[in-house]
C-alpha positions as CSV (number, residue, x, y, z in Angstrom):
1,A,15.4,3.7,4.7
2,V,14.9,0.2,3.3
3,L,13.3,-2.3,5.6
4,P,15.0,-5.8,5.8
5,I,13.2,-8.9,4.6
6,E,12.6,-11.2,7.5
7,T,11.5,-14.8,7.8
8,A,9.7,-16.5,10.8
9,K,7.9,-19.8,11.4
10,G,4.7,-20.0,13.4
11,K,0.9,-20.6,13.5
12,I,-1.8,-18.4,12.1
13,T,-3.7,-17.1,15.2
14,K,-6.2,-14.7,13.5
15,L,-7.5,-13.9,10.0
16,G,-9.3,-10.7,8.9
17,G,-10.9,-9.5,5.7
18,G,-11.0,-12.8,3.9
19,G,-7.3,-13.4,4.4
20,R,-6.2,-9.8,3.8
21,K,-4.8,-9.6,7.3
22,V,-3.0,-12.4,9.1
23,S,-1.9,-12.5,12.7
24,W,0.7,-15.1,13.6
25,E,2.7,-16.3,16.6
26,G,5.7,-18.6,16.9
27,S,9.5,-19.0,17.4
28,G,9.4,-16.3,20.1
29,K,7.8,-13.7,17.9
30,K,4.4,-12.6,16.9
31,G,3.0,-10.1,14.4
32,K,0.3,-8.9,12.0
33,L,0.8,-8.9,8.3
34,R,-1.1,-7.4,5.3
35,V,-1.6,-10.0,2.5
36,S,-1.7,-8.7,-1.0
37,G,-3.5,-10.7,-3.7
38,R,-0.8,-9.8,-6.2
39,R,2.4,-9.2,-4.4
40,T,2.2,-12.0,-1.8
41,V,3.0,-15.6,-2.9
42,I,0.8,-18.1,-1.0
43,M,1.7,-21.8,-0.9
44,V,-0.4,-24.5,0.7
45,S,1.1,-28.0,0.7
46,G,3.7,-27.0,-1.9
47,K,1.1,-25.6,-4.4
48,K,0.2,-22.0,-5.2
49,A,-3.1,-20.9,-3.5
50,K,-5.4,-18.0,-2.9
51,R,-5.8,-16.1,0.4
52,K,-9.1,-17.7,1.2
53,L,-7.4,-21.1,1.7
54,L,-5.5,-19.8,4.8
55,K,-7.0,-21.1,8.0
56,I,-6.4,-20.4,11.7
57,G,-4.0,-22.9,13.3
58,M,-2.0,-23.6,10.1
59,D,1.8,-24.0,10.6
60,C,3.4,-21.6,8.2
61,S,6.7,-19.9,7.2
62,F,6.3,-16.2,6.8
63,T,8.6,-14.0,4.7
64,Y,7.8,-10.3,5.2
65,Q,9.1,-6.8,4.9
66,G,7.7,-4.4,7.5
67,S,4.1,-5.3,7.8
68,S,3.7,-6.6,4.2
69,A,3.8,-10.3,3.5
70,K,6.0,-11.4,0.6
71,K,5.5,-15.1,0.9
72,I,3.4,-17.4,3.1
73,A,4.1,-21.2,2.9
74,C,1.9,-23.5,4.9
75,Q,1.6,-27.2,5.4
């Protein structure tokens, strides 16, 4: 079975392992995502960034497949 790629907007509520795990909540949903250093694209203010720049409370758009983050774009 192939899992669908989903998109959601929300705030980061919890971070773990230096940004390797991200919990988020928003638009009536919440979830936990694994963030890969290689397979996940992270954008902060329109520029490419590293996991360690993610902070609790940031407004982000999450694109994910299952529990793996594909893209996280934050303001």
